[in-house]
N, C-alpha and C positions, 0 to 999 in steps of 0.2 A: 486273557491267553483264546477264547471259545471265541469273543467278536473279533478276534484280529485274522483269528483261522478263519473264520466265515467269510472276514473279506476279502482274504487270499484267495480264499474257494469262487467267490463271487468274478473278483480281477481275472483269475486265469480264466474261467467261463466265459467272460465278455470276451476275452484276446482271442479264447478259439476261435469264435461266432467271426470276429472281426477278422482274426488270420482266413478262416475256411471263405469267408465272401473274398478278399483282396483273391487269395487264390482261384476263387471260381469266375473270379471277374478276368483273371490275366489269363486263364483259361480259352473264354470266350475271345480272349481279342485275338488268341494266336489261331483262332478257326478262320479268321477272316483270308491267312497267308492263301497265296495263288494254291491251288490242287492241280497236282503232278498230273494227273487223266481230265479228259475232255469235261465240259460241265453236263453233257449229256451221256456219259457213263453213267453218273451220279442220278440222271434222271429217270432212267431206265432200273436202276439198282433201287432206289428210293421205293417205285410201285410196282416191284415184282408180289406176285401173291405169294405169297407161305399158308399154305392149307387153306385156300379158299378164300383168304382175306388177304387185302391189299396194305400193305404198309407204306403209311406217314410218316414223314421227320417230324422226330419233338418238337414241341413249340420249347420256343424258350421261355423263361418265367421272367415276369418286368420285373425292373429293377427294384416298384414300390414290394413287390410280394417278398421279394430277398431281405429288404430292408423289414418288414413286418416281421419275418422269422428271427431277425438279428435283434429287433427290440422286444420281443416275446421272452428269447434267451435272456437276455440282460432285465428285465423286470421278473424274471425269475431268478435271477440271482438277487436284484435286490431285495425280493421277497425273502429268501433266505435268509438276508444278511438284516433287515428289518428285523426279521420275525427272532432273530438270534437277538438283537439287539433289546429289543421291547422285553422278551425273559428274562436277559440281565438284569433289567431295570425294575423288574419285578411286575411285569403286565404277564396278561396269562392266555395261551392260544385260544382263539373262539373259535376256530373252524374242527369240527368235531373228528374230520376225517384224515387231519393231520398235528390233531392234538397228540397223542400218540407217540408221534415220530421229534415233536418240539425239539424235546431234549438231548437227541442224538444227530449234530452240525450234518455228520456223515450221510445219517438213512434221510433226513430234510432234503437234502440237497440230491442224493437219490434219487426220491420218490420226484423232486421239481425237475431234473434230468429228464425222467421218465415220462411226466405228463407234458413236458416242452416236447419232447420227442413224438410222442402220443399224435399230440396237437398239430405236428407239423404234418406228420406224415399224412393225417385225416385231411389237411388241409390239399397234400398233392395229390392224393385220391379225387377227391372234390374239386381240383382244377383240372382234371382229365376231363372231367364232364359239365361244369359248369365255371368259367371261371371268375366271371364277376362274384357269385356266392362263396369263391375261397376267398378273393381280396376282402369283400365285405367279413367275410368272419372273421379272418385276421384282425381285420380292424376293431369287429368289435372284441375279442380277444385280449388285444394290445389295453383298449380302453379300459376293460374291465379288471386288468391286472394293475395297471396304473392308479386306478381308485385304490385295490388292495395296498401295493405299496404306499400310496400317499396317506391311508388312511393308517397303517402301521407307523411310519414317521410321524405319525400328529400323536398316536400313544406315544411312542417315547417321548416327543416331547414334553408332551403333560405327567409323564410317569420321572423325569427328572427334575422335575418343578418342585 
């Protein structure tokens, strides 16, 4: 019962991320529609100073960064699912930061969602100052969580033997 609830939560979170990315992609496709005002009007508006600072248009995020956000959310959902499966098979949570939450699927999911949101927020802040660092940080986080998830599923497999 608990494992199927964790799977449902992981599935719902993954679908939300994928649908969010698809919606974002469709909105960005609509941006290319012809604009009713001449291009020169927008050029002036984009560089009009506000409180002594010039405003520049926001850069669009590269597809790899958005994909890294989605994969991080998916890996977090898989971490919750694999942790719950491991606990059900008789394993213990080795991470002292979440060991107290491991018994509650909702608490664990809420913490993982918060951590994922915080990581994406930090990456977005980093993107404004150093784009390469933002992408490399997300690659590193995805790799680390990939190792964690693989380890969890390995523990589950050993526990079932």
